[in-house]
Residue frames as a rotation matrix with the C-alpha (Angstrom) as fourth column:
MET 1
0.587 0.810 0.000 0.00
0.810 -0.587 0.000 0.00
0.000 0.000 -1.000 0.00
PRO 2
-0.087 -0.749 0.657 1.54
0.720 -0.503 -0.478 3.27
0.688 0.432 0.583 -1.03
THR 3
0.311 0.049 -0.949 2.59
0.658 -0.732 0.178 6.21
-0.686 -0.680 -0.260 1.05
LEU 4
0.633 0.015 0.774 2.53
0.692 -0.458 -0.558 9.15
0.346 0.889 -0.300 -1.33
PRO 5
-0.358 -0.882 0.307 5.11
0.633 -0.471 -0.614 11.97
0.686 -0.025 0.727 -1.25
SER 6
-0.114 0.400 0.909 2.66
-0.421 -0.849 0.321 14.16
0.900 -0.346 0.265 0.74
GLY 7
-0.880 -0.201 0.431 2.46
-0.475 0.337 -0.812 11.46
0.018 -0.920 -0.392 3.44
LEU 8
0.144 0.990 0.006 -1.04
-0.979 0.143 -0.147 10.35
-0.146 0.016 0.989 2.42
GLN 9
-0.860 -0.387 0.331 -1.35
-0.371 0.922 0.113 6.58
-0.349 -0.025 -0.937 2.88
LEU 10
0.051 0.872 -0.486 -3.71
-0.999 0.036 -0.041 4.68
-0.018 0.488 0.873 0.59
ALA 11
-0.731 -0.167 0.662 -4.83
-0.170 0.984 0.060 1.10
-0.661 -0.068 -0.747 0.11
ILE 12
-0.442 0.658 -0.610 -7.08
-0.792 0.033 0.609 -0.75
0.421 0.752 0.507 -2.32
SER 13
-0.685 0.299 0.664 -9.81
-0.395 0.614 -0.684 -3.13
-0.612 -0.731 -0.303 -1.27
LYS 14
-0.589 0.576 -0.567 -12.15
-0.434 0.366 0.823 -5.75
0.681 0.731 0.034 -2.69
ASP 15
-0.993 0.114 -0.037 -13.68
0.090 0.503 -0.860 -6.58
-0.079 -0.857 -0.509 0.70
HIS 16
-0.375 0.912 -0.166 -17.11
-0.642 -0.384 -0.663 -5.35
-0.669 -0.142 0.730 -0.40
ILE 17
-0.209 0.269 -0.940 -17.29
-0.802 0.503 0.322 -8.16
0.559 0.822 0.111 -3.00
LEU 18
0.509 0.510 0.693 -19.24
-0.835 0.489 0.253 -11.00
-0.209 -0.708 0.675 -1.43
GLU 19
-0.685 -0.675 0.275 -17.63
-0.606 0.737 0.301 -14.37
-0.406 0.039 -0.913 -0.96
PRO 20
-0.623 0.488 -0.611 -19.23
-0.300 0.573 0.763 -17.33
0.722 0.659 -0.211 -2.77
ASP 21
-0.828 0.421 0.370 -22.45
-0.371 0.084 -0.925 -18.16
-0.421 -0.903 0.086 -0.93
ILE 22
-0.788 0.602 -0.128 -25.29
0.255 0.508 0.823 -20.52
0.560 0.616 -0.554 -1.78
ASN 23
-0.111 0.731 -0.673 -27.31
0.957 -0.104 -0.271 -18.90
-0.268 -0.674 -0.688 1.03
TRP 24
-0.666 -0.171 -0.726 -27.95
0.014 -0.976 0.218 -15.88
-0.746 0.135 0.652 -1.17
PHE 25
0.391 0.851 -0.350 -30.04
-0.281 -0.252 -0.926 -14.53
-0.876 0.461 0.141 -4.04
HIS 26
0.256 -0.233 0.938 -29.86
0.848 0.520 -0.102 -15.63
-0.464 0.822 0.331 -7.66
ALA 27
0.033 -0.256 -0.966 -28.20
-0.360 -0.905 0.228 -13.35
-0.932 0.341 -0.122 -10.18
PRO 28
0.867 0.238 -0.438 -28.09
-0.482 0.177 -0.858 -13.54
-0.127 0.955 0.268 -13.97
ASP 29
0.736 -0.632 0.242 -25.51
0.651 0.759 0.003 -15.93
-0.186 0.155 0.970 -15.41
GLY 30
0.028 -0.860 0.510 -22.04
0.827 -0.267 -0.495 -14.41
0.561 0.435 0.704 -15.43
HIS 31
0.342 0.142 0.929 -22.85
-0.257 -0.937 0.238 -11.93
0.904 -0.320 -0.284 -12.63
PHE 32
-0.443 -0.472 -0.762 -21.37
0.693 0.359 -0.625 -11.50
0.569 -0.805 0.168 -9.15
TRP 33
0.700 0.712 -0.049 -22.67
0.529 -0.471 0.706 -9.77
0.480 -0.520 -0.707 -6.01
TYR 34
-0.574 -0.814 -0.090 -21.07
0.667 -0.402 -0.627 -6.85
0.474 -0.420 0.774 -4.18
TRP 35
0.167 0.592 -0.788 -22.09
0.912 -0.396 -0.105 -4.16
-0.374 -0.702 -0.606 -1.71
ILE 36
-0.397 -0.211 0.893 -22.78
0.549 -0.835 0.047 -0.54
0.735 0.509 0.447 -2.72
PRO 37
-0.992 0.094 -0.084 -23.72
0.008 -0.616 -0.788 2.44
-0.125 -0.782 0.610 -0.58
ALA 38
-0.258 0.966 0.016 -27.42
0.892 0.245 -0.381 2.51
-0.372 -0.084 -0.925 0.28
GLU 39
-0.109 0.294 0.950 -29.37
0.742 -0.612 0.275 5.13
0.661 0.735 -0.151 -1.64
GLU 40
0.837 0.522 0.162 -30.18
0.269 -0.652 0.708 6.95
0.476 -0.549 -0.687 1.60
ASP 41
0.737 -0.656 -0.166 -26.50
0.031 -0.212 0.977 7.07
-0.676 -0.725 -0.136 2.62
PRO 42
0.869 -0.384 0.312 -24.42
0.383 0.122 -0.916 8.15
0.314 0.915 0.253 -0.41
PRO 43
-0.030 -0.947 -0.320 -20.72
0.975 -0.099 0.201 9.05
-0.221 -0.306 0.926 -0.35
PRO 44
-0.157 -0.972 -0.177 -18.57
-0.230 0.210 -0.950 10.88
0.960 -0.109 -0.257 0.47
PHE 45
0.760 0.329 -0.560 -18.02
0.378 0.477 0.793 9.17
0.529 -0.815 0.238 3.81
GLY 46
0.523 -0.573 0.632 -16.08
-0.772 -0.633 0.065 10.53
0.363 -0.521 -0.773 6.76
PRO 47
-0.420 -0.861 -0.285 -13.30
-0.627 0.503 -0.595 8.60
0.656 -0.071 -0.752 8.48
TYR 48
-0.965 0.057 0.255 -15.57
-0.181 0.556 -0.811 7.22
-0.188 -0.829 -0.526 11.23
HIS 49
-0.190 0.944 -0.268 -18.86
-0.976 -0.211 -0.054 6.94
-0.107 0.252 0.962 9.31
GLU 50
-0.650 0.108 0.752 -20.65
-0.010 0.988 -0.151 3.60
-0.760 -0.106 -0.641 9.57
GLN 51
-0.769 0.247 -0.589 -22.01
-0.639 -0.317 0.701 3.05
-0.014 0.916 0.402 6.08
LEU 52
0.170 0.848 0.502 -25.39
-0.344 0.528 -0.777 1.66
-0.924 -0.040 0.381 5.16
ARG 53
-0.775 -0.514 -0.367 -25.03
-0.537 0.230 0.812 -0.76
-0.333 0.826 -0.454 2.25
GLN 54
0.463 0.867 0.184 -27.21
-0.558 0.447 -0.699 -2.66
-0.688 0.222 0.691 -0.18
PRO 55
-0.251 -0.582 0.773 -26.33
0.246 0.735 0.633 -5.60
-0.936 0.349 -0.042 -2.42
LYS 56
0.522 0.327 -0.788 -26.02
-0.692 -0.378 -0.615 -5.25
-0.499 0.866 0.029 -6.17
HIS 57
0.261 -0.472 0.842 -24.91
0.448 0.832 0.328 -7.57
-0.855 0.291 0.429 -8.94
ALA 58
0.441 -0.221 -0.870 -22.93
-0.747 -0.627 -0.220 -6.86
-0.497 0.747 -0.442 -12.09
ALA 59
0.936 -0.185 -0.299 -21.33
-0.096 0.684 -0.723 -8.77
0.338 0.706 0.623 -14.93
VAL 60
0.621 -0.783 -0.043 -18.04
0.506 0.359 0.784 -10.41
-0.598 -0.509 0.619 -14.00
PRO 61
0.563 -0.483 -0.670 -15.22
-0.619 -0.784 0.046 -8.11
-0.548 0.389 -0.740 -15.16
GLN 62
0.928 -0.209 0.307 -13.28
0.355 0.744 -0.566 -9.43
-0.110 0.635 0.765 -18.13
SER 63
0.215 -0.886 0.411 -10.25
0.469 -0.276 -0.839 -7.15
0.857 0.373 0.356 -17.80
LYS 64
-0.416 -0.464 -0.782 -8.23
0.909 -0.204 -0.362 -5.35
0.008 -0.862 0.507 -15.15
GLU 65
-0.945 0.110 0.308 -9.64
-0.046 -0.977 0.207 -2.06
0.324 0.182 0.928 -16.39
GLU 66
-0.006 0.998 -0.061 -13.20
-0.178 0.059 0.982 -3.34
0.984 0.017 0.178 -15.84
MET 67
0.163 0.025 -0.986 -12.22
0.817 0.557 0.150 -4.75
0.553 -0.830 0.070 -12.44
SER 68
-0.816 -0.571 -0.093 -10.88
0.530 -0.673 -0.515 -1.35
0.232 -0.469 0.852 -11.35
LYS 69
-0.413 0.756 0.507 -14.49
-0.347 -0.646 0.680 -0.09
0.842 0.105 0.529 -11.36
PHE 70
0.658 0.673 -0.338 -15.15
-0.005 0.453 0.892 -2.36
0.753 -0.585 0.301 -8.36
ILE 71
-0.030 -0.757 -0.653 -11.95
0.879 0.291 -0.377 -1.76
0.475 -0.586 0.657 -6.38
GLN 72
0.913 0.408 0.023 -12.26
0.329 -0.768 0.549 0.73
0.242 -0.494 -0.835 -3.55
VAL 73
-0.165 -0.933 0.320 -9.48
0.302 -0.357 -0.884 3.18
0.939 -0.049 0.340 -2.68
LEU 74
0.698 0.360 -0.619 -9.03
0.660 0.013 0.751 3.49
0.279 -0.933 -0.229 1.08
ILE 75
0.189 -0.581 0.792 -7.41
-0.227 -0.810 -0.541 6.29
0.955 -0.078 -0.285 3.07
MET 76
-0.277 -0.347 -0.896 -5.52
0.750 0.504 -0.428 5.74
0.600 -0.791 0.120 6.32
ARG 77
0.773 0.548 0.318 -6.97
0.147 -0.644 0.751 7.45
0.617 -0.534 -0.579 9.37
ASP 78
0.201 -0.690 0.695 -4.91
-0.775 -0.546 -0.318 8.88
0.598 -0.475 -0.645 12.24
ASP 79
0.381 0.005 0.925 -5.38
-0.795 0.512 0.325 5.66
-0.472 -0.859 0.199 14.23
GLY 80
-0.655 -0.753 0.055 -3.83
-0.591 0.556 0.584 3.50
-0.470 0.351 -0.810 11.48
MET 81
-0.218 0.677 0.703 -7.14
0.481 0.702 -0.526 2.07
-0.849 0.223 -0.478 10.28
TYR 82
-0.986 -0.104 0.130 -8.41
0.160 -0.371 0.915 2.66
-0.047 0.923 0.382 6.75
TYR 83
-0.117 0.983 -0.140 -11.71
0.175 -0.118 -0.977 4.14
-0.978 -0.139 -0.158 5.61
TRP 84
-0.503 0.080 0.861 -13.49
0.860 0.143 0.489 4.48
-0.084 0.987 -0.140 2.30
LEU 85
-0.743 0.202 -0.639 -14.35
-0.116 -0.978 -0.174 8.02
-0.660 -0.055 0.749 1.19
GLY 86
0.406 0.907 0.112 -16.28
-0.089 0.161 -0.983 6.62
-0.909 0.389 0.147 -1.79
ASP 87
0.182 -0.423 -0.888 -13.66
-0.946 -0.323 -0.041 6.52
-0.269 0.847 -0.459 -4.56
TYR 88
0.850 -0.007 0.527 -13.11
0.145 0.965 -0.220 3.57
-0.507 0.263 0.821 -6.86
MET 89
-0.012 -0.989 0.144 -9.74
0.431 0.125 0.894 2.81
-0.902 0.073 0.425 -8.41
TYR 90
-0.110 -0.043 0.993 -10.74
0.992 0.059 0.113 3.64
-0.063 0.997 0.036 -11.99
GLU 91
0.524 0.438 0.731 -11.78
0.538 -0.835 0.114 7.20
0.660 0.333 -0.673 -11.14
PHE 92
0.670 -0.249 -0.700 -9.43
0.656 -0.243 0.714 8.04
-0.348 -0.938 0.001 -8.29
PRO 93
-0.813 0.330 -0.479 -9.18
0.422 -0.231 -0.876 10.78
-0.400 -0.915 0.049 -7.21
PHE 94
-0.414 0.765 0.494 -12.81
0.505 -0.258 0.823 11.74
0.757 0.590 -0.280 -7.70
LEU 95
0.704 0.697 -0.135 -14.50
0.468 -0.312 0.827 12.45
0.534 -0.645 -0.546 -4.39
MET 96
0.259 -0.712 -0.653 -11.11
0.857 -0.142 0.495 13.24
-0.446 -0.688 0.573 -2.89
LYS 97
0.874 0.259 -0.410 -11.01
0.040 -0.881 -0.472 15.94
-0.484 0.396 -0.780 -5.57
LYS 98
0.782 -0.619 -0.069 -7.32
-0.341 -0.332 -0.880 16.29
0.522 0.712 -0.470 -6.30
LEU 99
0.664 -0.724 -0.188 -3.85
0.656 0.443 0.611 14.93
-0.359 -0.529 0.769 -5.64
SER 100
0.386 -0.652 -0.652 -0.70
-0.485 -0.745 0.458 16.98
-0.784 0.140 -0.604 -5.98
LYS 101
0.608 -0.223 -0.762 1.23
-0.744 0.177 -0.644 16.32
0.278 0.959 -0.058 -9.17
GLU 102
-0.492 -0.869 0.045 3.88
-0.806 0.435 -0.401 14.38
0.329 -0.234 -0.915 -7.19
ASP 103
-0.419 0.431 0.799 1.23
-0.506 0.620 -0.599 12.28
-0.754 -0.655 -0.041 -5.44
GLN 104
0.649 0.716 -0.256 -0.56
-0.583 0.252 -0.772 11.57
-0.489 0.650 0.582 -8.74
VAL 105
0.219 -0.670 -0.709 2.68
-0.816 0.273 -0.510 10.38
0.535 0.690 -0.487 -10.37
ALA 106
-0.748 -0.515 0.419 3.49
-0.664 0.579 -0.474 8.15
0.002 -0.632 -0.775 -7.36
TRP 107
-0.023 0.848 0.529 -0.07
-0.534 0.437 -0.724 6.74
-0.845 -0.299 0.442 -7.34
GLU 108
0.755 0.330 -0.567 0.02
-0.649 0.252 -0.718 5.90
-0.094 0.910 0.405 -11.05
LYS 109
-0.198 -0.901 -0.387 3.47
-0.813 0.372 -0.449 4.33
0.548 0.225 -0.806 -10.71
TRP 110
-0.677 -0.006 0.736 2.22
-0.594 0.594 -0.542 2.17
-0.434 -0.804 -0.406 -7.83
LEU 111
0.385 0.919 0.085 -0.81
-0.632 0.330 -0.702 1.04
-0.673 0.217 0.707 -9.87
ASP 112
0.582 -0.220 -0.783 1.55
-0.717 0.316 -0.621 -0.43
0.384 0.923 0.026 -12.49
THR 113
-0.392 -0.795 0.464 3.40
-0.917 0.380 -0.124 -2.63
-0.078 -0.474 -0.877 -9.97
ASP 114
-0.658 0.053 -0.751 3.21
-0.242 0.929 0.278 -6.44
0.713 0.365 -0.598 -10.13
PRO 115
-0.916 0.337 -0.219 1.43
0.357 0.433 -0.828 -6.78
-0.184 -0.836 -0.516 -6.75
VAL 116
-0.413 0.804 -0.429 -1.38
-0.491 -0.593 -0.638 -4.45
-0.767 -0.053 0.639 -7.85
GLN 117
-0.295 0.272 -0.916 -1.75
-0.916 0.191 0.352 -6.24
0.271 0.943 0.193 -11.19
ALA 118
-0.835 -0.029 -0.550 -1.84
0.064 0.987 -0.149 -9.61
0.547 -0.160 -0.822 -9.39
PHE 119
-0.804 0.579 -0.133 -4.45
0.051 -0.156 -0.986 -8.21
-0.592 -0.800 0.096 -6.97
LEU 120
-0.221 0.731 -0.645 -6.67
-0.879 -0.437 -0.193 -7.28
-0.423 0.524 0.739 -9.93
ASP 121
-0.479 -0.010 -0.878 -6.22
-0.583 0.751 0.310 -10.73
0.656 0.660 -0.366 -11.51
THR 122
-0.950 0.108 -0.293 -7.16
0.284 0.689 -0.667 -12.39
0.130 -0.716 -0.685 -8.21
ALA 123
-0.599 0.766 -0.232 -10.21
-0.325 -0.498 -0.804 -10.15
-0.732 -0.406 0.547 -7.85
ILE 124
-0.207 0.500 -0.841 -11.42
-0.969 0.017 0.248 -11.14
0.138 0.866 0.481 -11.34
GLN 125
-0.676 -0.110 -0.728 -10.96
-0.149 0.989 -0.010 -14.83
0.721 0.102 -0.685 -10.47
GLU 126
-0.928 0.345 -0.141 -12.90
0.215 0.186 -0.959 -14.39
-0.304 -0.920 -0.247 -7.23
CYS 127
-0.345 0.833 -0.433 -15.78
-0.747 -0.523 -0.411 -12.73
-0.568 0.182 0.802 -9.08
GLN 128
-0.281 0.181 -0.943 -15.82
-0.777 0.534 0.334 -15.59
0.564 0.826 -0.010 -11.60
THR 129
-0.876 -0.096 -0.473 -15.80
0.152 0.875 -0.460 -18.19
0.458 -0.474 -0.752 -8.81
GLN 130
-0.764 0.639 -0.088 -18.60
-0.115 -0.269 -0.956 -16.44
-0.635 -0.720 0.279 -6.94
SER 131
-0.248 0.676 -0.694 -20.65
-0.955 -0.292 0.057 -16.27
-0.164 0.677 0.718 -10.15
ILE 132
-0.452 0.015 -0.892 -20.29
-0.425 0.875 0.230 -20.02
0.784 0.483 -0.389 -10.75
ILE 133
-0.920 0.065 -0.387 -21.04
0.349 0.586 -0.731 -21.06
0.179 -0.807 -0.562 -7.16
ASN 134
-0.715 0.669 -0.204 -23.97
-0.290 -0.548 -0.784 -18.67
-0.636 -0.501 0.586 -6.81
LYS 135
-0.564 0.547 -0.619 -25.73
-0.632 0.197 0.750 -20.46
0.532 0.814 0.234 -9.68
ASP 136
-0.397 0.371 -0.840 -26.73
0.445 0.878 0.177 -22.92
0.803 -0.304 -0.513 -6.95
ALA 137
-0.955 0.034 0.293 -27.93
-0.248 -0.631 -0.735 -20.17
0.160 -0.775 0.611 -4.58
THR 138
-0.672 0.734 -0.100 -31.14
0.651 0.522 -0.551 -20.84
-0.352 -0.435 -0.829 -2.69
GLY 139
-0.366 0.533 0.763 -32.67
0.548 -0.539 0.640 -17.58
0.752 0.652 -0.095 -3.90
PHE 140
0.759 0.516 0.398 -33.18
-0.038 -0.575 0.818 -16.27
0.650 -0.635 -0.417 -0.38
VAL 141
-0.345 -0.900 0.267 -31.04
-0.301 -0.163 -0.939 -15.45
0.889 -0.405 -0.215 2.66
THR 142
0.570 0.425 -0.703 -31.13
0.513 0.484 0.709 -17.20
0.641 -0.765 0.058 6.01
VAL 143
-0.222 -0.604 0.766 -30.17
-0.363 -0.677 -0.639 -15.12
0.905 -0.420 -0.069 9.03
VAL 144
0.027 0.206 -0.978 -29.97
0.834 0.535 0.135 -15.68
0.552 -0.819 -0.157 12.77
VAL 145
0.677 0.166 0.717 -30.62
-0.260 -0.858 0.444 -13.35
0.688 -0.487 -0.538 15.67
PRO 146
-0.324 -0.905 -0.276 -27.46
0.025 0.283 -0.959 -13.33
0.946 -0.317 -0.069 17.80
ASP 147
0.155 0.286 -0.946 -27.66
0.917 0.316 0.245 -14.08
0.369 -0.905 -0.213 21.52
GLY 148
-0.406 -0.312 -0.859 -28.09
0.760 -0.637 -0.128 -11.01
-0.507 -0.705 0.496 23.64
SER 149
-0.839 0.200 0.505 -30.10
0.256 -0.675 0.692 -9.09
0.480 0.710 0.515 21.04
ASP 150
-0.328 0.707 -0.627 -32.44
0.932 0.131 -0.339 -7.27
-0.158 -0.696 -0.701 23.41
SER 151
-0.870 0.008 -0.493 -32.98
-0.014 -1.000 0.009 -3.89
-0.492 0.014 0.870 21.82
ASP 152
0.154 0.967 -0.204 -36.06
-0.229 -0.166 -0.959 -2.65
-0.961 0.194 0.196 20.01
TRP 153
0.264 -0.173 -0.949 -34.20
-0.964 -0.065 -0.256 -3.33
-0.018 0.983 -0.184 16.77
VAL 154
0.843 -0.039 0.536 -33.70
0.000 0.997 0.073 -6.84
-0.537 -0.062 0.841 15.52
ASN 155
0.102 -0.887 -0.451 -30.06
-0.950 -0.222 0.222 -7.35
-0.297 0.405 -0.865 14.64
THR 156
0.915 0.214 0.342 -29.36
-0.113 0.950 -0.293 -10.33
-0.388 0.229 0.893 12.44
GLU 157
-0.198 -0.975 -0.097 -26.29
-0.618 0.048 0.785 -12.08
-0.761 0.216 -0.612 11.11
HIS 158
0.555 0.303 -0.775 -26.22
-0.824 0.330 -0.461 -13.54
0.116 0.894 0.432 7.62
ILE 159
0.375 -0.405 0.834 -25.23
-0.181 0.850 0.494 -17.20
-0.909 -0.337 0.246 7.63
VAL 160
0.147 -0.423 -0.894 -22.69
-0.982 -0.170 -0.081 -17.58
-0.118 0.890 -0.440 4.82
ASN 161
0.588 0.039 0.808 -22.66
-0.044 0.999 -0.017 -21.00
-0.808 -0.025 0.589 3.16
ASN 162
0.353 -0.601 -0.717 -19.46
-0.931 -0.304 -0.203 -20.98
-0.096 0.739 -0.667 1.11
PRO 163
0.994 0.076 0.085 -18.77
-0.067 0.993 -0.098 -24.45
-0.091 0.092 0.992 -0.31
LEU 164
0.462 -0.887 -0.007 -15.10
0.135 0.078 -0.988 -23.48
0.877 0.455 0.156 -0.76
LYS 165
0.526 -0.252 0.812 -14.53
-0.788 -0.503 0.355 -22.60
0.319 -0.827 -0.464 2.89
ASP 166
0.280 -0.561 0.779 -11.60
-0.673 0.464 0.576 -24.57
-0.685 -0.686 -0.247 4.34
LYS 167
0.931 0.074 0.358 -10.87
0.180 0.760 -0.625 -26.22
-0.319 0.646 0.694 0.96
HIS 168
0.712 -0.701 -0.049 -7.49
-0.459 -0.411 -0.787 -24.52
0.531 0.583 -0.614 0.37
């Protein structure tokens, strides 16, 4: 993850792409599921904002350029944790508005490194795998109410059924 000349520390993430799960909804053939900001809670997000999200599906990317539309750019907070302002790799910087010329050059140089290119290849493979496994999805989601849930709100946890879990 790069530290730019200005000291800004960035990272890229694919954590919002769902893992393969047959306890999920069907999607068209060749599509994968990922989380997007909920309509009522759009970006930009602050460093400590807890985002509301909703699931969405899209065609599996066929190139690194297409995959970059689904890769989030994260910014390091003062406490060493990262947050998402709302920018995706393909458009960065967008919500962040602007990088200095030196930072922009360093960012673009980092994007061309082997680890970043391998990250994009892996992300494409994960989307393809999820698409294939989710063909057998139940078409609905099973959740459980965790112990100790005693508020007026019902908090639930999604039970992920990933047939690949512990297979590596």
